[in-house]
C-alpha positions in Angstrom: 38.1 160.2 56.1 37.3 162.3 59.1 39.4 165.3 59.7 41.0 166.3 62.9 38.1 168.4 64.2 35.6 165.7 63.8 38.1 163.2 65.6 38.4 165.7 68.5 34.6 165.9 68.7 34.4 162.2 69.1 37.1 162.3 71.8 35.2 165.1 73.6 31.8 163.5 73.6 32.7 159.8 73.7 36.0 159.8 75.5 34.5 161.8 78.4 31.8 159.2 79.0 34.5 156.4 78.9 36.8 158.1 81.4 34.1 159.1 83.8 32.0 156.8 85.9 28.4 156.1 85.2 25.8 155.3 87.7 26.1 151.9 89.2 29.9 151.6 88.4 32.0 150.4 91.3 33.8 153.1 93.0 31.9 156.0 91.6 30.3 158.7 93.6 27.5 160.8 92.4 30.0 163.4 91.6 31.8 161.2 89.1 28.7 160.6 87.1 28.2 162.1 83.6 25.4 164.8 83.5 23.4 165.8 80.5 21.4 168.8 81.8 23.7 171.5 82.7 26.1 171.4 79.7 26.4 169.7 76.3 30.0 168.5 76.9 29.4 165.2 78.7 31.1 166.4 81.8 31.0 164.7 85.3 29.2 166.6 87.9 32.5 167.2 89.7 33.7 169.3 86.7 30.5 171.5 86.2 30.5 174.9 88.1 26.7 174.3 89.1 24.9 172.7 91.9 23.7 169.3 90.4 22.0 166.4 92.0 21.8 163.0 90.4 19.4 160.4 91.6 19.9 157.0 90.0 17.1 154.6 89.1 18.6 152.0 91.3 18.5 154.3 94.1 14.9 155.3 93.4 13.8 151.7 93.4 15.7 150.8 96.5 13.9 153.5 98.5 10.6 152.6 97.1 10.0 156.0 95.4 6.7 156.5 93.7 6.2 160.3 93.4 8.2 163.5 93.1 8.3 164.1 96.8 9.9 160.7 97.6 12.2 161.0 94.6 13.6 164.3 95.6 13.6 163.5 99.4 17.4 163.6 99.4 18.0 166.7 97.2 19.4 169.5 99.2 17.0 172.4 99.6 14.1 170.6 97.8 10.7 170.7 99.3 7.9 169.0 97.2 4.2 169.4 97.9 2.1 166.4 96.5 -1.2 167.2 94.8 -2.3 170.7 94.2 -4.7 172.4 91.7 -3.7 170.1 89.0 -5.0 167.0 91.0 -3.7 164.4 93.3 -1.4 162.9 90.7 0.4 166.3 90.5 3.1 167.9 92.7 4.8 171.3 93.2 8.5 171.4 93.7 10.4 174.0 95.8 13.9 174.9 95.2 16.0 177.9 96.5 12.9 178.6 98.8 10.6 179.3 95.6 7.3 177.5 95.4 5.8 178.6 92.0 5.3 175.6 89.7 5.6 177.6 86.6 9.1 178.8 87.4 10.4 175.3 87.0 11.3 173.5 83.9 10.3 169.8 83.7 12.3 167.9 81.1 11.5 164.3 80.1 14.2 162.7 78.1 15.4 166.0 76.9 12.0 167.4 76.0 10.3 170.2 77.9 7.1 168.6 79.3 4.4 171.3 79.1 6.4 173.3 76.6 5.6 177.0 76.6 3.0 176.9 79.2 2.8 175.1 82.6 5.1 172.0 83.3 3.2 168.9 83.4 4.2 167.4 86.7 0.8 165.7 87.0 1.5 163.5 84.1 4.9 162.4 85.4 5.4 158.7 86.3 8.4 157.0 87.9 8.8 153.7 86.0 11.9 152.5 83.8 13.9 155.6 85.1 17.7 155.5 84.6 18.2 158.7 86.6 16.8 162.2 87.5 19.0 165.3 87.3 18.2 168.3 89.2 19.9 171.8 88.6 19.2 174.5 91.0 18.6 178.0 89.6 18.3 179.2 86.0 19.7 177.5 82.9 19.8 180.8 80.8 21.9 179.4 77.9 20.6 176.0 76.6 17.0 176.1 77.9 16.5 179.9 77.9 13.7 181.6 79.5 11.7 178.4 80.2 14.2 177.4 82.9 13.9 180.2 85.5 14.4 178.8 89.0 15.4 175.1 88.4 15.4 172.3 86.0 14.3 168.7 86.8 15.4 166.2 83.9 13.8 162.7 84.1 15.8 160.4 82.0 14.5 157.0 81.0 16.6 154.1 79.8 17.5 154.6 76.2 16.4 152.5 73.1 18.0 149.1 73.4 18.0 149.2 77.3 15.5 149.0 80.1 15.1 148.1 83.8 14.0 144.6 82.4 11.5 143.7 85.1 7.7 143.7 85.8 6.0 144.5 89.1 2.6 144.5 90.7 1.5 146.3 93.8 -1.4 146.7 96.1 -1.8 149.7 98.4 -3.9 151.6 100.9 -7.6 152.2 100.2 -7.7 149.7 97.3 -4.8 151.1 95.3 -3.4 148.9 92.7 -0.6 149.1 90.0 1.3 147.2 87.6 4.3 148.0 85.3 7.0 146.5 83.1 9.8 147.4 80.9 11.8 145.3 78.6 14.3 145.4 75.7 12.7 144.4 72.4 15.9 144.1 70.2 19.5 145.3 70.0 21.9 145.4 67.2 21.1 146.9 63.9 17.7 148.2 65.6 17.7 149.0 69.3 14.1 149.0 70.7 12.6 149.0 74.2 9.1 149.3 75.6 7.8 150.4 78.9 4.3 150.4 80.2 2.4 151.0 83.5 -1.1 151.0 84.8 -1.9 152.8 88.0 -5.2 153.0 90.2 -4.4 155.0 93.2 -6.7 156.1 96.0 -5.9 158.2 99.0 -7.4 159.1 102.4 -9.9 161.4 100.8 -12.5 158.7 99.7 -13.6 160.9 96.7 -10.2 161.5 95.4 -7.5 159.6 93.4 -6.4 158.8 89.9 -6.1 156.1 87.2 -3.2 156.3 84.7 -2.2 154.2 81.7 1.2 155.1 80.1 3.3 153.6 77.5 6.8 154.6 76.1 8.4 153.1 73.0 12.0 154.1 72.3 14.1 153.0 69.1 17.3 153.9 67.4 19.1 152.7 64.4 21.9 153.7 61.8 20.6 155.7 59.1 23.0 157.0 56.4 26.0 158.6 58.1 24.2 159.1 61.4 21.9 157.6 64.0 18.1 158.2 64.1 15.9 157.8 67.3 12.2 157.6 67.5 10.2 158.0 70.8 6.4 157.5 71.0 4.8 158.4 74.4 1.2 158.2 75.4 -0.6 158.9 78.7 -4.3 158.5 79.5 -5.2 159.8 83.0 -8.4 160.2 84.9 -8.3 162.2 88.3 -10.8 162.7 90.8 -9.5 166.0 92.5 -9.0 166.5 96.2 -9.3 169.9 98.0 -7.2 172.4 100.0 -8.3 173.5 103.5 -9.5 177.0 104.1 -7.5 179.3 106.4 -9.6 180.6 109.3 -9.7 184.1 110.9 -6.6 183.1 113.1 -4.6 182.5 110.2 -4.4 178.7 110.7 -6.1 176.0 108.8 -9.8 175.7 109.8 -10.7 173.1 112.4 -14.5 173.3 111.2 -13.6 170.9 108.3 -11.8 167.6 108.3 -8.3 167.4 106.7 -9.9 165.3 103.8 -13.1 167.4 103.2 -13.7 167.5 99.6 -15.2 170.8 98.3 -15.6 169.6 94.6 -18.9 168.8 92.9 -19.9 165.0 92.9 -18.8 164.7 89.3 -15.5 166.5 89.7 -12.7 165.3 87.4 -9.4 166.3 85.7 -9.1 164.2 82.7 -5.9 164.3 80.7 -4.8 162.7 77.4 -1.1 163.4 76.0 0.5 162.0 73.0 4.2 162.7 72.0 6.3 161.8 69.2 10.1 162.6 69.1 12.3 162.3 66.2 16.2 162.8 66.6 19.1 162.6 64.3 22.9 162.6 65.3 25.7 163.0 62.8 29.4 163.5 62.8 30.1 166.6 60.4 33.4 168.3 59.7 32.6 170.7 62.4 31.8 168.2 65.1 28.9 166.4 66.3 25.4 167.6 65.1 22.3 166.7 67.0 18.8 167.7 65.9 15.5 167.0 67.8 12.0 167.5 66.8 9.1 166.8 69.2 5.4 167.3 69.0 3.0 166.9 71.9 -0.8 167.1 72.0 -2.6 167.3 75.3 -6.4 167.4 75.9 -7.7 168.1 79.4 -11.4 168.1 80.5 -12.1 169.2 84.1 -14.7 170.0 86.6 -13.6 171.5 89.9 -15.0 173.7 92.7 -14.0 175.6 95.8 -15.7 177.0 98.9 -15.8 180.8 98.9 -14.5 183.1 101.5 -16.8 183.5 104.5 -18.6 180.2 103.9 -21.0 178.8 106.4 -23.9 176.1 106.4 -26.5 178.9 106.4 -25.2 180.5 103.2 -26.6 179.4 99.8 -24.2 179.1 97.1 -21.2 179.0 99.4 -19.1 177.4 96.5 -18.0 178.4 93.1 -17.3 175.7 90.4 -16.0 175.7 86.8 -15.8 173.3 84.0 -13.1 173.5 81.2 -12.1 171.9 77.9 -8.5 172.7 77.0 -6.2 171.6 74.3 -2.4 172.4 74.1 -0.1 171.7 71.1 3.5 172.0 71.8 6.5 171.9 69.2 10.1 171.6 70.3 12.9 172.1 67.9 16.5 171.8 68.8 19.6 171.7 66.5 23.1 172.1 68.0 26.6 171.5 67.1 29.4 170.5 69.6 32.8 171.0 68.5 36.3 170.7 69.9 38.4 173.6 68.6 41.5 172.1 70.4 42.3 169.6 73.2 41.5 172.3 75.7 38.6 174.3 74.1 35.2 173.0 73.2 32.1 174.9 72.0 28.6 174.0 71.5 26.1 176.3 69.5 22.8 176.1 67.9 19.2 177.1 67.9 16.0 175.9 69.6 12.4 176.8 69.8 9.5 175.9 72.1 6.2 176.8 70.5 2.8 176.3 72.1 -0.7 176.9 71.1 -3.5 176.6 73.7 -7.3 176.8 73.3 -9.6 176.7 76.4 -13.5 177.1 77.0 -14.5 177.6 80.5 -18.0 178.0 82.3 -18.5 178.9 85.9 -21.4 178.1 88.2 -22.3 178.5 92.0 -23.4 175.6 94.1 -24.3 174.9 97.7 -22.1 172.6 99.6 -23.2 171.2 103.0 -20.2 171.2 105.5 -21.0 167.7 106.7 -20.3 166.4 103.2 -23.8 165.2 102.7 -25.8 165.8 99.5 -22.9 166.6 97.2 -24.3 168.4 94.1 -23.6 167.5 90.5 -22.0 170.3 88.3 -24.5 169.4 85.4 -27.5 170.3 87.7 -26.3 173.8 88.2 -27.1 176.8 86.1 -24.0 178.5 84.7 -23.4 182.2 85.5 -20.6 182.9 83.0 -18.4 181.5 80.3 -15.1 182.4 78.7 -12.8 181.4 75.9 -9.1 181.8 75.6 -6.7 181.2 72.7 -3.0 181.7 73.4 0.1 181.2 71.1 3.6 181.4 72.5 7.0 181.2 71.0 10.2 180.9 72.9 13.1 181.0 70.2 16.8 181.4 70.9 20.3 181.3 69.4 23.0 180.4 71.8 26.7 179.5 72.2 28.5 178.0 75.1 32.2 177.3 75.6 34.3 175.2 77.9 37.9 176.1 78.2 40.3 173.9 80.3 42.8 176.6 81.2 44.8 174.1 83.1 44.2 170.5 83.9 42.6 171.6 87.1 41.1 174.9 86.1 37.9 175.1 83.9 35.9 178.1 82.6 32.3 177.6 81.3 30.7 180.7 79.6 27.6 181.0 77.5 25.3 183.6 75.9 21.9 183.3 74.4 19.7 185.8 72.3 16.1 185.1 73.1 13.1 186.2 71.2 9.8 185.6 72.9 6.4 186.4 71.7 2.8 185.9 72.7 -0.7 186.5 71.1 -3.7 186.1 73.3 -7.4 186.3 72.6 -10.0 186.1 75.5 -13.8 186.5 75.4 -16.3 186.5 78.1 -19.4 187.1 75.8 -19.3 190.9 76.4 -16.0 192.4 74.9 -13.4 190.3 73.3 -9.9 191.1 74.3 -6.8 190.8 72.1 -3.4 191.3 73.4 0.2 190.7 72.1 3.6 191.2 73.4 7.2 190.3 72.3 10.7 190.7 73.8 14.2 190.3 72.4 16.7 190.0 75.1 20.1 188.4 76.0 20.7 185.9 78.8 23.9 184.2 79.8 25.9 182.6 82.4 29.6 182.4 83.5 31.1 179.7 85.7 34.5 178.6 86.9 35.7 175.5 88.8 39.0 174.7 90.2 40.4 171.3 91.4 42.1 171.8 94.8 43.2 168.3 95.1 43.1 165.0 93.5 44.2 161.5 94.7 47.3 160.6 92.8 46.3 156.9 92.7 43.1 157.5 90.7 40.5 160.0 89.5 37.7 159.1 92.1 38.9 161.3 94.9 39.1 165.0 94.4 37.9 168.4 95.8 36.7 171.2 93.7 35.6 174.7 94.3 33.4 176.5 92.0 31.4 179.8 91.2 28.8 180.8 88.7 26.7 183.8 88.0 23.7 184.0 85.6 21.2 186.6 84.2 17.9 185.7 82.6 14.1 186.7 82.3 10.8 185.0 81.9 7.3 186.1 80.6 4.5 185.8 83.1 2.9 182.3 83.0 -0.8 181.4 82.6 -2.6 179.7 85.5 -5.4 178.4 83.1 -8.1 179.4 85.6 -11.6 180.4 84.2 -10.5 184.0 84.1 -7.3 183.4 82.3 -6.6 185.8 79.5 -8.1 188.9 81.0 -5.1 190.2 82.9 -2.8 192.5 81.0 0.3 190.9 79.3 3.2 192.2 81.5 6.7 192.8 81.0 8.9 189.8 81.6 10.2 189.0 85.1 14.0 189.1 85.6 16.5 187.2 87.5 20.1 187.6 88.6 21.8 184.7 90.2 25.1 183.9 92.0 26.4 180.7 93.5 29.7 179.4 95.0 30.3 176.0 96.3 32.7 173.1 97.0 32.3 169.4 95.8 34.4 166.7 97.4 34.6 162.8 97.2 37.0 160.5 98.9 37.8 157.1 100.1 37.7 155.8 96.6 34.4 157.3 95.9 32.7 156.1 99.1 32.1 159.6 100.6 30.7 162.6 98.7 29.7 166.1 99.9 28.3 169.2 97.8 28.1 172.4 99.8 26.6 175.5 98.0 25.8 179.1 98.9 23.4 181.0 96.5 22.0 184.5 96.2 19.1 185.1 93.6 17.3 188.3 92.8 13.8 188.3 91.1 12.5 191.6 89.7 9.6 193.0 87.8 7.1 190.6 89.4 3.4 191.0 89.0 1.6 193.0 91.6 -2.0 193.7 92.4 -2.5 197.4 92.8 -5.2 200.2 92.4 -5.3 202.3 89.2 -8.1 205.1 89.5 -9.6 203.0 92.3 -9.8 199.9 90.2 -7.7 196.7 90.9 -5.1 196.1 88.2 -2.0 193.8 87.6 1.2 195.6 87.1 5.0 194.9 87.1 7.2 196.1 89.9 7.7 193.5 92.7 11.0 192.1 93.7 12.2 189.3 95.8 15.4 187.9 97.2 16.4 184.3 97.8 19.7 183.4 99.6 20.8 180.3 101.5 23.3 177.4 102.1 22.5 173.9 100.9 24.5 170.7 101.8 24.2 167.2 100.4 26.4 164.4 101.7 26.5 160.5 101.3 28.7 157.6 102.5 28.5 154.3 100.8 29.7 152.3 103.7 29.4 148.9 101.6 28.2 148.1 98.2 24.8 147.5 99.7 24.6 150.2 102.4 24.3 154.0 101.7 23.8 156.7 104.3 22.7 160.1 103.1 22.0 163.4 104.6 20.9 167.0 103.5 20.6 170.2 105.2 19.6 173.7 104.1 19.1 177.2 105.3 16.9 179.3 103.1 16.1 182.9 103.4 13.3 183.9 100.8 11.9 187.5 101.3 9.9 190.1 99.6 12.0 193.2 98.9 10.0 196.0 97.3 6.6 194.4 97.1 3.5 196.7 97.5 0.5 194.6 96.5 -3.2 194.7 97.1 -4.6 192.7 100.1 -8.1 192.8 101.2 -8.7 195.9 99.0 -5.7 197.8 100.7 -2.2 198.3 99.4 0.3 196.6 101.7 4.1 196.9 101.5 5.6 193.4 102.2 9.3 194.4 102.2 11.2 192.2 104.6 8.6 189.6 105.0 9.2 185.9 104.3 7.5 184.3 101.4 4.5 182.3 102.1 5.1 178.6 102.9 8.9 178.9 102.3 10.7 177.1 105.2 14.0 178.5 106.5 15.3 175.1 107.4 15.1 171.7 105.6 16.9 168.6 106.4 16.9 164.9 105.5 18.5 161.7 106.8 18.4 158.3 104.9 19.8 154.8 105.3 19.4 152.3 102.5 20.6 148.7 102.6 19.8 146.9 99.4 21.9 143.7 98.6 21.3 141.8 95.5 20.0 138.8 97.6 18.6 139.0 101.2 16.9 141.4 103.3 16.4 145.0 102.0 15.6 148.0 104.3 15.3 151.8 103.7 14.4 154.5 106.1 14.1 158.2 105.2 13.2 161.1 107.4 12.5 164.7 106.2 12.3 167.8 108.4 10.3 170.8 107.1 11.0 173.9 109.3 8.6 176.6 110.4 7.0 178.9 107.8 4.4 181.6 107.4 0.9 180.8 106.1 0.2 184.4 104.9 2.0 187.1 103.1 1.8 189.5 106.0 3.7 187.0 108.3 1.0 187.1 111.0 0.4 183.3 111.0 3.3 180.9 111.6 3.1 177.1 111.2 5.6 174.9 113.2 8.1 172.5 111.7 7.2 168.9 111.2 8.9 165.5 110.3 7.8 163.0 107.7 9.1 159.4 107.7 9.1 156.9 104.9 10.4 153.3 105.2 10.4 150.0 103.1 11.5 146.5 104.1 11.7 143.6 101.7 13.5 140.4 100.7 15.1 139.7 97.4 15.1 136.1 96.4 17.0 134.9 93.4 14.3 135.9 90.9 11.7 137.8 93.1 11.7 140.9 95.2 9.0 141.5 97.7 8.7 144.9 99.5 6.4 146.5 101.9 6.7 150.4 101.7 5.1 153.0 104.1 5.0 156.7 103.4 4.4 159.5 105.8 4.2 156.9 108.6 3.2 159.5 111.4 0.3 160.7 109.1 1.2 164.4 109.4 -1.3 166.6 107.5 0.5 170.0 107.7 -0.1 172.9 105.3 2.3 172.6 102.3 1.0 174.4 99.2 -1.0 177.5 98.4 -4.0 177.0 96.0 -4.2 179.4 93.1 -7.9 178.8 92.5 -9.3 178.3 96.1 -8.8 181.8 97.4 -7.1 181.7 100.9 -6.7 177.8 100.9 -3.8 175.6 101.5 -3.2 172.0 100.5 -2.1 169.6 103.2 0.6 167.0 103.1 -0.7 163.7 101.8 -1.8 161.3 104.5 -0.3 158.0 105.5 -0.1 155.5 102.6 1.2 151.9 102.3 2.0 149.6 99.6 3.0 145.9 99.1 5.0 145.2 95.9 6.2 142.2 94.0 8.9 142.5 91.4 10.1 140.0 89.0 13.2 140.5 86.7 13.4 139.4 83.2 16.4 137.2 82.2 
């Protein structure tokens, strides 16, 4: 017979879910939904002292979402650039004014995607999603150093549940896609299966991607607990697009078209990933014990190329290309216990480890590219001018504990601490002098948060106003860009972060209105700088940056079918002490704004999605002015993008027409890490006709 402690554990984890609203429940605002990312206590968003956004799968489908930009279009302060160096299927999010892809943690069904290396946004798809949770800032307790500036958690329907529909679509430039998800069985064994096939082409005739993806999920009772098994596979073939060079005036060059492709004729980024996840949940005398073991294997073969600085039609070998073969093996182990010490105090504690091993072989070659796009050379016809190999092994291990104390019915304290041990071993070879490096660090990280309910509707729990504040401290080892020169820079000391956040969350009118207003201050230190040592360029620690701002999200559910949403943010992302090498000279950037970090962001959306009848959705996003260079000499103006969908829901069939970036803006949005001095543009206008049939 279970003792009192185990009973309290069930009450904590199951009872909270029963009392709080779930996505789609009548009368629930987004603040009432249970989150799974910020804490392990199954708390609703309203009772967590962090800024958290939840986008439900129903909302994503009603707005015609098909990539990360459209999915996060209504997240306050979010700015997503589609594409990038990882191919047209990829994307790079921006939160807190920060635009470095490796500073974010991508979690898929609780498993870090990309593990100890770079988050795999390019392999992310948007089918059979139950919800997406976005936590701004670090998550220094549970996820440790892998969650530095924000966490994006994509949650698919669990075993025994699914969106239960199939769809087919036809889009611009000959794009096509099909997907379906269904429940296979429920009862003693819960099973579900989701699969999708995508052939996407864009305005660049030489770019696009093909993806096939399948996800199988199962769960069943085994002994005293419950076992879950997930099997996930992705097969993807990309034809990469290119960034646009910046001219002498600091603006994007007008010499080349917005869709000029610099890559060799046989350019590709081909990825295969398989992942297996085994989980076990059991009630023990201490509480609820959850253990998860995941293993992923990713193989990437790529050929890419970029124009060099000072290119002209009269210069031979005006471009540099590289080919790579890379494999990454990731192992994720997580074992935690969640325990109710009393009706007002709960703790969760445990260990987790993210282990990664990468192997890469690269070769580089020069080639000549005609600026009119004619006579595009093949990479295989070029003579290589260098080759490198890289082996890198990383381990992010931690022991952590987090406690939630309900001091009063309206006052909560959330505190956590983590002891991290990170280590890395690296071997690089360019055929002349092999280089071996290793580094390790053992440090504490932690967070403290408090929230207080100022007011609650006496007639129910759907209307309340809560103020909150939190502080966090963490660190992060420098990431790897996996370019052809990866492994030859020194292993630097970890970067550091201190963050502070205050805010207010409110919902009213029986959950019809919701508002989340947040102010934040984040300091990054010990960042990598290019400097001169004895006249030779070298990479060292020492840079610091500061991010501060105000973000607002609001929504009004006028009827069950009609939702109006708006976001607004003011961001101030600046260099502090940041003396770095630019054009062979040391330049102090103190006070300058970060490149491509807009001060103003805003969004307005209206979605009307009844079960039967006409459906309409319109979303407009504003991106404010931003600088295109670190010295802040070239400034780009702000711009709007508009997405819209219109359709009709019959009894058993939904037909929708979707349009994205209707005005076809091609503004600069993302800096390339591989094409020096080049910027990726906003993806051009794209349209889609989609037919969806539900299963019954």
